[in-house]
N, C-alpha and C positions, 0 to 999 in steps of 0.2 A: 800627376797632373790629370790623368784620365779620370781618377776617382773624384777629383775636385770638380771637374766639368760635369760629371754625372750628378754630384751632390747639388750643384747650383741649378741644374735643370729639373731636379726632382722636387716636387712640391708636396709636402705632407698635408693631408686632408683628413679631417675627422669624419667618421661615418655620419654622425648626427650630434645634437646637443648632449644627449645622454652619454655618448662615447667621450665627448670633449670634457664633460664634467667629471667622469670617472678618472680620466687621465690627469686632469688638473688636481683632483683629490690625491692621487698618487704622488704628484710633484710636491704638494704642500704637507703631506702627512708627517714627514719626519720633523718638520719645524714646529709641529703642534703637539708632539708627544708628551712634553712636560706640562702642557696646559690642561687643567681640569675641564672636562667637556662642558660642565655647567657654567663655566666662565668664558665660553666662546659664543659669539653671536654671528650668525650668517645672514647676510642681507642680499636680496636679489632685486635687479632692476627689471620691471616689466617691459616687454612681455618675455622675450627669449631668456633673459637673465634669471627669471623666476624658475624656469625649468632647470637651468644650469645649477642654480643655487640649491634647489630642492634635492636634486640627485647628489650633489656634492655633500650637503649636510647629512643625507641619509647614509652615504657610503662611510662617512667618518663618525657616524652616530652622534652628531651634534644636535641637541634637542632644541636649542634656541634659534628660531628662524623668523624672519620677517621680510617685508618688501619696502623699498623706497621708490618713490615715483618722481623722477626728474622728467622734464620735457625739453626737447630740442627747440631752440629758437632758430627759425629758418631764414635763409637768404631770400629776399623778396623776388629774386629773379631765378632762383633754383631751389625749389622746396626740398630737395634731397640734401642740400648743403647746410651744415650747421654754422651759425655765426656765434653761437653760445648755447646756454641751457639755463633752466630755472627750476626751483623747487616751489612748493605751495606757499611757503612763508615769504617768498621773494628772494631767497638766497640765489644769487646769480653768478654765472661765469660768462664773460664775454670775450670772444677772440678779438683782441684789439686790432690785429692786422686786417681782419675781415671787416670790422665795423668802421674802420677808417675810410672805407669806400665812400666818397661823397654822395653816391646815389642811394646809400642806406641812411635814411633820416632818423633822427631821435624819435620823432613821432611814430615812425614805423616800428622801431624797437619797443617802445612803450606799449603800443597796441598789440604787438606779438606777445609780449610778456603777459598781458591780461588774458589773451586768448588761451595761452598754454597753461596758465594757472587754473582757468576754468576747466580745461581738459583734465588736469591733475585731480581736481576735486571730483569730477565725474567718475574717473577711474577709481579713485579711492573709495567712493561710495559703492561703486559696482563690485569691487573686489572684496571689500571688508564688511559692507553693511554698516552696523554701528559698533564694530569692534575696532579699537584703536590701540595699536602697538602693544599687544599683550605680553610680548617677550622682551621688553626693554631690560637690558643688563648693563647698567652704568659701570664704567671702569673695566669692561670686559675686553678681551681680545676680539676685535671686530673685523670680519672679512666681508668685503663688498665684491659681489660677482655680477658679471654680465656675460653674454655669450661671445663677446668680442668688442673691440672698440676701433673706430676709424680715427676720428678727430679727438675722441675722448671727452667731448663737451659735456654729455650727460653724466658721465662718471665723475667728472670734476665737480659739477654742481652738487651731485649726491654726496660726494666726499666732504665737501665743505659743510653741508648740512649735518652730516653724521658727526663731524668733529664738534659742532656746536651742541647737538642734541644728546649724543651718547657719551661724549668725552671718553673715547676708548683709551684703555691703557696701552694697547698696541693695535695699530690699524694697518690692515693688509688690503690691497686691491688685487684681485685675482681674476685673470682672463685667459681663456683658451688661446686667443690670438689678438695681437695689436702690433702696429708698426713701431719700429724702434723710436722715432721721434715722439710718438704719443706716449710710450712707456716712460720716456725721460720726463715728459710733462706731468704725467700722473705721479711720478716719484716725488714731486714737490708737494703733493697733497696728502701723503700718507707716510707710514714708517717703512713700508716695503711694498714692492710690486712683484707679483708672480705671473709669468706667462709661459705657456707651453711653446708657442711659436711667436717669434719676433722677427718677421720678414723685413728685409730692406726694400724689396720690390713689392709694395702693397697697393692693391687697387680697391678691394672691398672685403669685409668680413666673410661674406657668402662664398667667396672663391676658395676658402679653406674648409668648406664643408661639402660632403657629397649630398646631404639632405639638409637644406636650410629653409624649409618651408616656414611661412609665417606662423607664429604662435597666436592662438585666438584668445579672446577674453574668457571664453568658456574653459579653456585649458588652465589659465591662471586661477580662475574661480574654483576649479576642481582641486588644485593644489591647496588653496586657502581653506577650503572646506575640510580636506583631508587632515590638515594641521590644526583644525578647530580655530581658525583665524578669521572666519567670516560668519556673519549671522544670516547670510542669504540662503 
């Protein structure tokens, strides 16, 4: 009983995104042993998920790497809260429970979609220049990574787009941390979900990192240039 109380009170925290990515790679490594590295595609969600995905792919010597850019659709009264997410082509996930709020109008949602698509296009141009998905591997084992998920909205929108665009043979969503209800939700969008930490008492992704400083556009661009995926 004493051990159980200590375990409940102890919160595992990653040192930083690099540490989280390395641990996540160790967790997934055994399930990828039979997969040819050339038939695996790693995808990261900007900004923090690109750092995570880059380190993950490097540790496992996976050459095929790219980014996907979903954007959160925000609650009109709390911009930190997601009511859904969208991709550049309009692929959308909406949290039905949240958008059923009568104070959130259809017009607001449509306006928010347009604003976030414009931001996706801006980021895509910034990160890639004129380079477009050079490492597409149709039918590959595809792994989508972020540095964590709270509601999972952006991961779901990205996952739905990936299934349409890449048609992966096997599709994995991998995260250092996400709450159990979110992992259950994400499991409906892929073949398997991998997480290092799946807390029951979850408040934010950042609480599970000692260093969770924001990742800058410059850091993402550095990774893209290093991988010859940007003309900037």
